C-alpha positions in Angstrom: -60.8 68.0 -44.1 -62.2 64.8 -45.5 -65.5 64.9 -47.4 -68.0 62.5 -45.8 -69.8 62.0 -49.1 -66.7 60.9 -51.0 -65.4 57.3 -51.4 -61.7 57.1 -52.5 -61.3 54.0 -54.7 -57.8 52.4 -55.3 -57.7 49.5 -57.7 -54.5 47.6 -56.8 -55.3 44.1 -57.8 -52.9 43.9 -60.7 -49.8 41.7 -60.8 -47.4 44.4 -62.2 -46.3 42.2 -65.0 -44.7 45.1 -67.1 -42.7 46.2 -64.1 -41.7 42.7 -63.1 -41.5 43.4 -59.3 -44.9 42.1 -58.2 -48.0 44.2 -57.3 -47.0 47.9 -57.5 -48.8 48.9 -54.4 -46.4 46.8 -52.3 -43.2 48.4 -53.6 -41.5 50.5 -50.9 -40.2 54.0 -50.8 -38.6 55.2 -47.5 -39.4 51.9 -46.0 -43.2 52.0 -46.6 -45.4 50.4 -49.3 -46.7 52.8 -51.9 -50.3 51.9 -50.8 -49.5 53.3 -47.3 -48.3 56.6 -48.7 -51.4 56.9 -51.0 -53.8 55.9 -48.2 -52.4 58.7 -46.0 -53.4 61.2 -48.7 -56.7 59.5 -49.4 -57.9 59.7 -45.8 -57.3 63.4 -45.8 -59.7 63.8 -48.8 -62.5 61.1 -48.4 -64.9 59.8 -45.8 -64.0 56.3 -46.8 -61.1 54.7 -48.6 -61.5 51.4 -50.4 -58.7 49.3 -51.9 -59.1 46.3 -54.2 -56.2 43.9 -54.0 -55.5 40.3 -55.2 -57.6 37.9 -53.0 -54.5 36.2 -51.6 -53.4 39.6 -50.1 -56.6 40.6 -48.3 -55.5 39.9 -44.8 -52.0 41.4 -45.4 -53.3 44.7 -46.8 -56.1 45.0 -44.2 -53.5 44.9 -41.5 -51.3 47.3 -43.5 -54.1 49.9 -44.0 -56.2 49.9 -40.8 -58.1 53.0 -41.8 -59.3 51.6 -45.1 -61.7 49.0 -46.3 -60.0 46.3 -48.3 -61.8 44.0 -50.8 -60.9 41.4 -53.4 -60.3 42.8 -56.9 -61.4 41.4 -60.2 -59.6 39.8 -63.1 -58.7 43.1 -64.7 -58.8 46.8 -63.9 -62.3 47.2 -65.2 -63.6 44.4 -63.0 -61.8 45.8 -60.0 -63.3 49.3 -60.5 -66.8 47.7 -60.7 -66.1 45.8 -57.4 -65.0 49.0 -55.7 -67.9 51.1 -57.0 -70.4 48.4 -55.9 -68.9 48.4 -52.4 -68.6 52.1 -52.0 -71.0 54.1 -49.8 -70.3 57.6 -51.0 -72.2 59.7 -53.5 -69.0 60.7 -55.1 -66.4 58.2 -56.2 -62.8 59.3 -56.6 -60.8 56.8 -58.5 -57.0 56.8 -58.4 -54.3 54.2 -59.3 -52.0 52.7 -56.8 -49.3 53.2 -59.4 -49.6 57.0 -59.0 -48.6 57.7 -55.4 -47.2 61.1 -56.1 -50.4 62.9 -57.0 -51.1 65.8 -54.6 -54.0 66.2 -52.2 -54.7 69.5 -54.0 -55.2 67.6 -57.3 -57.7 65.2 -55.6 -59.7 68.2 -54.3 -59.6 70.0 -57.6 -61.0 67.0 -59.4 -63.7 66.6 -56.8 -64.7 70.3 -57.2 -64.8 70.0 -61.0 -66.9 66.8 -60.9 -69.5 68.4 -58.7 -70.2 70.7 -61.7 -70.8 68.1 -64.4 -71.0 64.7 -62.7 -67.6 63.5 -63.9 -64.0 64.9 -64.0 -60.6 63.6 -65.1 -57.1 64.9 -64.6 -55.2 65.4 -67.9 -51.6 66.4 -68.4 -51.0 69.3 -70.7 -48.7 67.9 -73.5 -47.3 71.5 -74.0 -46.2 70.5 -77.6 -48.2 69.4 -80.7 -49.5 65.9 -80.5 -49.5 63.7 -83.7 -51.9 61.0 -84.8 -50.2 57.9 -86.2 -51.5 55.5 -88.8 -49.5 52.6 -90.2 -46.3 54.0 -88.8 -46.9 57.4 -90.5 -47.8 60.8 -89.0 -51.2 61.7 -90.4 -52.3 64.8 -88.4 -50.9 67.2 -85.8 -53.1 68.5 -83.0 -52.3 71.7 -81.0 -51.6 71.1 -77.4 -54.5 73.3 -76.3 -56.9 70.7 -77.6 -55.1 67.6 -76.2 -54.5 66.0 -72.8 -52.7 62.9 -71.6 -55.0 60.9 -69.3 -54.1 60.6 -65.6 -55.9 59.7 -62.5 -57.6 60.9 -60.3 -60.9 60.6 -62.0 -64.2 61.4 -60.2 -67.7 60.2 -60.9 -71.0 60.8 -59.2 -72.8 57.7 -58.0 -75.5 58.2 -60.7 -72.9 58.5 -63.5 -71.0 55.4 -62.4 -74.2 53.4 -62.2 -75.0 54.4 -65.8 -71.5 53.7 -67.0 -71.4 50.2 -65.4 -74.9 49.4 -66.8 -73.8 50.5 -70.3 -70.6 48.5 -70.0 -72.5 45.3 -69.0 -75.1 45.8 -71.8 -72.5 46.6 -74.6 -69.7 44.3 -73.4 -67.3 47.2 -73.1 -64.0 46.7 -71.1 -62.0 49.9 -71.7 -58.5 50.3 -70.3 -59.6 53.6 -68.6 -62.7 54.4 -66.7 -62.6 57.9 -68.3 -62.9 56.1 -71.7 -65.9 54.3 -70.3 -67.5 57.6 -69.3 -67.0 59.0 -72.8 -68.4 55.8 -74.4 -71.4 56.0 -72.2 -72.1 59.7 -73.2 -71.2 61.3 -69.8 -69.9 64.9 -69.6 -66.4 64.8 -68.2 -64.8 68.0 -67.0 -61.1 68.3 -67.7 -58.8 69.1 -64.7 -55.2 70.2 -65.2 -53.0 67.3 -64.1 -49.5 67.3 -62.6 -46.1 66.5 -64.2 -45.1 64.8 -61.0 -48.2 62.6 -61.0 -46.0 59.8 -62.5 -47.4 56.4 -63.2 -45.0 53.6 -62.3 -45.3 51.1 -65.1 -41.8 50.1 -66.2 -38.4 49.4 -64.5 -37.3 52.8 -65.9 -40.2 54.5 -64.2 -39.3 52.9 -60.9 -35.7 53.9 -61.2 -36.7 57.5 -62.0 -38.9 58.0 -58.9 -36.4 56.9 -56.3 -35.5 60.6 -55.6 -39.1 61.9 -55.3 -39.7 61.0 -51.7 -40.9 64.5 -50.7 -43.9 64.1 -53.1 -45.2 61.1 -51.2 -46.6 63.3 -48.4 
């Protein structure tokens, strides 16, 4: 059942330059754009679903996703997240990348539950092996996997936390790659949630080739 106080935010305004196939949300698996598959899951979790897309695609995506609110995104991911947060009505903001269509509904709900404890939560993949720090091309320190996590989405933020984070970013001129990084910079407490190996981010042509057989995870 969808939570009425949750807004599910999907930043999808990028051009997909590294992949080279245009905006990732428009790529199709089983004859449907990835945005459609993700929206189906999002509507099972949240009372509203907002999608930020390139301004030129507003009408197209609005017709594609009739159950969602579609807005124009910003010049980069940070700007698009700010646009989505400003337009959202919910008290809890669940942020998830359009390039990660295989995340499960169970993961979304686990992140929401964790965020309700501390105000923020982020899914992190267990590396399962030691992780090394690198400086000037040399390994300088090894970290046990129990203390490390590889960042994924979903990430969940209370309305109050997001407002503080955006205010700090504006005041300090921060434009981090990840909203989770922004939360840490702003001093928020972020609960770690165990991520999923199958929550693959489609970034490169190799990624796109590898996910062609994962159709069952779209549902």
